[in-house]
FITI-381605 format. One record per atom (N, C-alpha, C): atom name; z, x, y. Coordinates in pm, whole numbers, plus 50000, padded with zeros to 5 digits. Each point is the difference from the previous one (the first is absolute). Example, Ala and Ser with C-alpha at 12.3 -4.5 7.8 and 13.67 -1.06 7.14 Angstrom:
2
<site name="N" Z="50780" X="51319" Y="49431"/>
<site name="CA" Z="50000" X="49911" Y="50119"/>
<site name="C" Z="50000" X="50090" Y="50120"/>
<site name="N" Z="49928" X="49965" Y="50105"/>
<site name="CA" Z="50006" X="50082" Y="50119"/>
<site name="C" Z="50073" X="49923" Y="50109"/>
END
This chain:
87
<site name="N" Z="95115" X="03191" Y="10392"/>
<site name="CA" Z="50051" X="50062" Y="49901"/>
<site name="C" Z="50101" X="49910" Y="49895"/>
<site name="N" Z="50043" X="49912" Y="50068"/>
<site name="CA" Z="50092" X="49933" Y="49959"/>
<site name="C" Z="49932" X="49860" Y="50066"/>
<site name="N" Z="49906" X="49949" Y="50039"/>
<site name="CA" Z="49912" X="49869" Y="49956"/>
<site name="C" Z="50004" X="49908" Y="49966"/>
<site name="N" Z="49985" X="50080" Y="49837"/>
<site name="CA" Z="50004" X="49919" Y="49936"/>
<site name="C" Z="50160" X="49933" Y="49899"/>
<site name="N" Z="50113" X="50026" Y="50044"/>
<site name="CA" Z="50171" X="49991" Y="50038"/>
<site name="C" Z="50023" X="49865" Y="50153"/>
<site name="N" Z="50049" X="49878" Y="49969"/>
<site name="CA" Z="50048" X="49988" Y="50093"/>
<site name="C" Z="50103" X="50049" Y="50110"/>
<site name="N" Z="50037" X="49998" Y="50076"/>
<site name="CA" Z="50112" X="50042" Y="50108"/>
<site name="C" Z="50109" X="49876" Y="50086"/>
<site name="N" Z="50124" X="50003" Y="50028"/>
<site name="CA" Z="50051" X="49945" Y="50104"/>
<site name="C" Z="49954" X="49985" Y="50069"/>
<site name="N" Z="49954" X="50162" Y="50167"/>
<site name="CA" Z="50018" X="50040" Y="50039"/>
<site name="C" Z="49836" X="50023" Y="50044"/>
<site name="N" Z="50023" X="50072" Y="50135"/>
<site name="CA" Z="49808" X="50060" Y="50066"/>
<site name="C" Z="50027" X="50084" Y="49938"/>
<site name="N" Z="50034" X="50069" Y="50012"/>
<site name="CA" Z="50033" X="50210" Y="49979"/>
<site name="C" Z="49880" X="50061" Y="50029"/>
<site name="N" Z="49874" X="49969" Y="49942"/>
<site name="CA" Z="49917" X="50099" Y="49906"/>
<site name="C" Z="49949" X="49826" Y="50080"/>
<site name="N" Z="49885" X="50161" Y="50080"/>
<site name="CA" Z="49890" X="49915" Y="50034"/>
<site name="C" Z="49920" X="50118" Y="50022"/>
<site name="N" Z="49829" X="49914" Y="49952"/>
<site name="CA" Z="49909" X="50113" Y="49961"/>
<site name="C" Z="49984" X="50105" Y="50168"/>
<site name="N" Z="50006" X="49936" Y="50074"/>
<site name="CA" Z="49968" X="50043" Y="50129"/>
<site name="C" Z="50208" X="50118" Y="50083"/>
<site name="N" Z="50038" X="49980" Y="49916"/>
<site name="CA" Z="50134" X="50067" Y="50005"/>
<site name="C" Z="49949" X="50150" Y="49893"/>
<site name="N" Z="50058" X="50113" Y="50058"/>
<site name="CA" Z="50037" X="50121" Y="49956"/>
<site name="C" Z="50078" X="50047" Y="49911"/>
<site name="N" Z="49964" X="50016" Y="49845"/>
<site name="CA" Z="50146" X="50025" Y="49888"/>
<site name="C" Z="50125" X="50108" Y="50086"/>
<site name="N" Z="49984" X="50001" Y="50044"/>
<site name="CA" Z="50160" X="50064" Y="50080"/>
<site name="C" Z="50054" X="49890" Y="50111"/>
<site name="N" Z="49949" X="49949" Y="50003"/>
<site name="CA" Z="50088" X="49903" Y="50150"/>
<site name="C" Z="49967" X="49875" Y="49822"/>
<site name="N" Z="49989" X="49986" Y="49934"/>
<site name="CA" Z="50029" X="49856" Y="49917"/>
<site name="C" Z="50230" X="50063" Y="49978"/>
<site name="N" Z="50012" X="49803" Y="50028"/>
<site name="CA" Z="50117" X="50064" Y="49950"/>
<site name="C" Z="50099" X="50056" Y="49884"/>
<site name="N" Z="49997" X="49970" Y="49917"/>
<site name="CA" Z="50072" X="50068" Y="49889"/>
<site name="C" Z="49951" X="50200" Y="49980"/>
<site name="N" Z="49953" X="50015" Y="50114"/>
<site name="CA" Z="49905" X="50117" Y="49896"/>
<site name="C" Z="50029" X="50134" Y="50131"/>
<site name="N" Z="49949" X="50116" Y="49958"/>
<site name="CA" Z="50084" X="50136" Y="50080"/>
<site name="C" Z="49910" X="50081" Y="49959"/>
<site name="N" Z="50010" X="50097" Y="50053"/>
<site name="CA" Z="49848" X="50088" Y="50076"/>
<site name="C" Z="50018" X="50195" Y="49985"/>
<site name="N" Z="49961" X="49971" Y="49917"/>
<site name="CA" Z="50056" X="50213" Y="50054"/>
<site name="C" Z="49921" X="50063" Y="50120"/>
<site name="N" Z="50036" X="50093" Y="50063"/>
<site name="CA" Z="49880" X="50023" Y="50094"/>
<site name="C" Z="49850" X="50063" Y="50015"/>
<site name="N" Z="49971" X="49984" Y="49814"/>
<site name="CA" Z="49869" X="49943" Y="50069"/>
<site name="C" Z="49937" X="49916" Y="49932"/>
<site name="N" Z="50014" X="49906" Y="50070"/>
<site name="CA" Z="50020" X="49810" Y="49942"/>
<site name="C" Z="49921" X="49936" Y="49893"/>
<site name="N" Z="50063" X="50064" Y="49857"/>
<site name="CA" Z="50058" X="50061" Y="49915"/>
<site name="C" Z="50129" X="49777" Y="49949"/>
<site name="N" Z="49957" X="49944" Y="49924"/>
<site name="CA" Z="50164" X="49924" Y="50023"/>
<site name="C" Z="50018" X="50105" Y="49844"/>
<site name="N" Z="50176" X="49994" Y="50017"/>
<site name="CA" Z="50127" X="50026" Y="49940"/>
<site name="C" Z="50119" X="49971" Y="49908"/>
<site name="N" Z="49975" X="49875" Y="50115"/>
<site name="CA" Z="50128" X="49885" Y="49975"/>
<site name="C" Z="49968" X="49863" Y="50019"/>
<site name="N" Z="50022" X="49990" Y="49877"/>
<site name="CA" Z="49958" X="49812" Y="50000"/>
<site name="C" Z="50098" X="49900" Y="49955"/>
<site name="N" Z="50025" X="49884" Y="50115"/>
<site name="CA" Z="50124" X="49927" Y="49932"/>
<site name="C" Z="49898" X="49876" Y="49949"/>
<site name="N" Z="49992" X="49933" Y="49905"/>
<site name="CA" Z="50021" X="49882" Y="50002"/>
<site name="C" Z="50098" X="49919" Y="49977"/>
<site name="N" Z="50094" X="50018" Y="50060"/>
<site name="CA" Z="50132" X="49938" Y="49920"/>
<site name="C" Z="49978" X="49906" Y="50080"/>
<site name="N" Z="50033" X="49813" Y="49854"/>
<site name="CA" Z="50008" X="49867" Y="50151"/>
<site name="C" Z="49824" X="49993" Y="50061"/>
<site name="N" Z="49852" X="50089" Y="49972"/>
<site name="CA" Z="49963" X="49928" Y="50072"/>
<site name="C" Z="49855" X="49801" Y="49920"/>
<site name="N" Z="50068" X="49991" Y="49931"/>
<site name="CA" Z="49944" X="49856" Y="49907"/>
<site name="C" Z="49894" X="50032" Y="50010"/>
<site name="N" Z="49969" X="50112" Y="49859"/>
<site name="CA" Z="49906" X="50034" Y="49934"/>
<site name="C" Z="50052" X="49923" Y="49864"/>
<site name="N" Z="49836" X="49960" Y="50014"/>
<site name="CA" Z="49997" X="49882" Y="49782"/>
<site name="C" Z="49881" X="50083" Y="49979"/>
<site name="N" Z="49956" X="50026" Y="49909"/>
<site name="CA" Z="49887" X="50048" Y="49858"/>
<site name="C" Z="50003" X="50109" Y="49943"/>
<site name="N" Z="49930" X="50083" Y="49998"/>
<site name="CA" Z="50064" X="50129" Y="49895"/>
<site name="C" Z="49942" X="50097" Y="50136"/>
<site name="N" Z="50142" X="50081" Y="49959"/>
<site name="CA" Z="49998" X="50151" Y="50047"/>
<site name="C" Z="49882" X="50065" Y="50025"/>
<site name="N" Z="49976" X="50043" Y="50061"/>
<site name="CA" Z="49856" X="49979" Y="50055"/>
<site name="C" Z="49973" X="50228" Y="50004"/>
<site name="N" Z="49852" X="49978" Y="49942"/>
<site name="CA" Z="49999" X="50115" Y="49967"/>
<site name="C" Z="49931" X="50093" Y="50076"/>
<site name="N" Z="50013" X="49944" Y="50140"/>
<site name="CA" Z="49966" X="50089" Y="50094"/>
<site name="C" Z="50131" X="50166" Y="50061"/>
<site name="N" Z="50112" X="49908" Y="49990"/>
<site name="CA" Z="50083" X="50083" Y="50005"/>
<site name="C" Z="49991" X="50165" Y="49930"/>
<site name="N" Z="49898" X="49981" Y="49920"/>
<site name="CA" Z="49970" X="50116" Y="49878"/>
<site name="C" Z="49961" X="50045" Y="50092"/>
<site name="N" Z="49952" X="50014" Y="50163"/>
<site name="CA" Z="49905" X="50114" Y="50107"/>
<site name="C" Z="50090" X="50069" Y="50075"/>
<site name="N" Z="50026" X="50005" Y="50020"/>
<site name="CA" Z="50196" X="49969" Y="50068"/>
<site name="C" Z="50071" X="50160" Y="49949"/>
<site name="N" Z="49918" X="50125" Y="49990"/>
<site name="CA" Z="50029" X="50104" Y="49961"/>
<site name="C" Z="50040" X="50069" Y="50038"/>
<site name="N" Z="50095" X="49953" Y="50100"/>
<site name="CA" Z="50077" X="50118" Y="50170"/>
<site name="C" Z="50138" X="49875" Y="50021"/>
<site name="N" Z="50049" X="49851" Y="49842"/>
<site name="CA" Z="50071" X="49921" Y="50037"/>
<site name="C" Z="50146" X="50094" Y="49937"/>
<site name="N" Z="50047" X="49983" Y="50079"/>
<site name="CA" Z="50167" X="50028" Y="49954"/>
<site name="C" Z="50079" X="49910" Y="49939"/>
<site name="N" Z="50031" X="49898" Y="50034"/>
<site name="CA" Z="50063" X="49930" Y="50022"/>
<site name="C" Z="49941" X="49799" Y="49985"/>
<site name="N" Z="50001" X="49953" Y="49861"/>
<site name="CA" Z="49921" X="49875" Y="50001"/>
<site name="C" Z="50092" X="49918" Y="49952"/>
<site name="N" Z="49997" X="49878" Y="50077"/>
<site name="CA" Z="50158" X="49887" Y="49932"/>
<site name="C" Z="49925" X="49849" Y="49977"/>
<site name="N" Z="50015" X="49925" Y="49925"/>
<site name="CA" Z="49921" X="49887" Y="50004"/>
<site name="C" Z="50096" X="49872" Y="50001"/>
<site name="N" Z="50151" X="50100" Y="50008"/>
<site name="CA" Z="50135" X="49855" Y="49907"/>
<site name="C" Z="49913" X="49825" Y="50075"/>
<site name="N" Z="50118" X="49938" Y="49902"/>
<site name="CA" Z="50017" X="49872" Y="50060"/>
<site name="C" Z="49859" X="49920" Y="50068"/>
<site name="N" Z="49804" X="50055" Y="49954"/>
<site name="CA" Z="49944" X="49942" Y="49938"/>
<site name="C" Z="49958" X="49898" Y="49836"/>
<site name="N" Z="49839" X="49954" Y="50014"/>
<site name="CA" Z="49985" X="49875" Y="49889"/>
<site name="C" Z="49879" X="50038" Y="50000"/>
<site name="N" Z="50058" X="50202" Y="49966"/>
<site name="CA" Z="49904" X="50032" Y="49944"/>
<site name="C" Z="49969" X="49850" Y="49842"/>
<site name="N" Z="49936" X="50071" Y="49928"/>
<site name="CA" Z="50067" X="49994" Y="49815"/>
<site name="C" Z="49841" X="50115" Y="49916"/>
<site name="N" Z="50011" X="50002" Y="49847"/>
<site name="CA" Z="49887" X="50182" Y="50012"/>
<site name="C" Z="50132" X="50113" Y="49965"/>
<site name="N" Z="49898" X="50093" Y="49928"/>
<site name="CA" Z="49994" X="50095" Y="49977"/>
<site name="C" Z="50022" X="50127" Y="50092"/>
<site name="N" Z="50034" X="50106" Y="50006"/>
<site name="CA" Z="50012" X="50086" Y="50179"/>
<site name="C" Z="49854" X="50022" Y="49944"/>
<site name="N" Z="49896" X="50039" Y="50073"/>
<site name="CA" Z="49880" X="50051" Y="49962"/>
<site name="C" Z="50039" X="50184" Y="50006"/>
<site name="N" Z="49902" X="50051" Y="49894"/>
<site name="CA" Z="50002" X="50133" Y="49986"/>
<site name="C" Z="49961" X="50133" Y="50117"/>
<site name="N" Z="49962" X="49864" Y="50173"/>
<site name="CA" Z="49939" X="50067" Y="50046"/>
<site name="C" Z="50095" X="50098" Y="50073"/>
<site name="N" Z="50174" X="49955" Y="49998"/>
<site name="CA" Z="50071" X="50000" Y="50040"/>
<site name="C" Z="50007" X="50125" Y="49922"/>
<site name="N" Z="49964" X="50085" Y="49959"/>
<site name="CA" Z="50030" X="50103" Y="49954"/>
<site name="C" Z="49937" X="50138" Y="50088"/>
<site name="N" Z="49928" X="49907" Y="50035"/>
<site name="CA" Z="49930" X="50154" Y="50091"/>
<site name="C" Z="50127" X="50017" Y="50121"/>
<site name="N" Z="50025" X="49924" Y="50044"/>
<site name="CA" Z="50075" X="50063" Y="50087"/>
<site name="C" Z="50133" X="50042" Y="49939"/>
<site name="N" Z="49936" X="50146" Y="50053"/>
<site name="CA" Z="50080" X="50165" Y="49950"/>
<site name="C" Z="50106" X="50019" Y="50089"/>
<site name="N" Z="49994" X="49901" Y="50138"/>
<site name="CA" Z="50078" X="50046" Y="50075"/>
<site name="C" Z="50079" X="49891" Y="50007"/>
<site name="N" Z="50084" X="49923" Y="49927"/>
<site name="CA" Z="50082" X="49847" Y="50032"/>
<site name="C" Z="50154" X="50062" Y="49947"/>
<site name="N" Z="50020" X="50036" Y="50034"/>
<site name="CA" Z="50130" X="49985" Y="49953"/>
<site name="C" Z="50118" X="49887" Y="49992"/>
<site name="N" Z="50004" X="49949" Y="50061"/>
<site name="CA" Z="50080" X="49766" Y="50025"/>
<site name="C" Z="49834" X="49903" Y="49963"/>
<site name="N" Z="50133" X="49989" Y="49914"/>
<site name="CA" Z="49844" X="49850" Y="49957"/>
<site name="C" Z="50084" X="49849" Y="49904"/>
<site name="N" Z="50076" X="49892" Y="50133"/>
<site name="CA" Z="50061" X="49903" Y="49939"/>
<site name="C" Z="49920" X="49879" Y="50010"/>
<site name="N" Z="49977" X="49942" Y="49854"/>
<site name="CA" Z="49962" X="49853" Y="49948"/>
<site name="C" Z="50097" X="49933" Y="50015"/>
<site name="N" Z="50158" X="49991" Y="50061"/>
<site name="CA" Z="50065" X="49900" Y="49925"/>
<site name="C" Z="49958" X="49864" Y="50057"/>
<site name="N" Z="50028" X="49889" Y="49949"/>
<site name="CA" Z="49966" X="49840" Y="50049"/>
<site name="C" Z="50140" X="50009" Y="50107"/>
END
């Protein structure tokens, strides 16, 4: 899901369950509801894939090198109560 984006850390390996990724938290049903990508070293455009995380309530992308517009898929995050894109 972030394969087209570079990151300074190795927290997201394909063999790792998404609830074990360092920046995520899952609910009781193993659905990602929290993702803190602050200072993750991400470079590129804002990933559209986040639009499928419909149980996400918290999403932070602070202090990364993302460019371009926030994709419309973010509008699919109906449970989202916190979004931070600050540099």
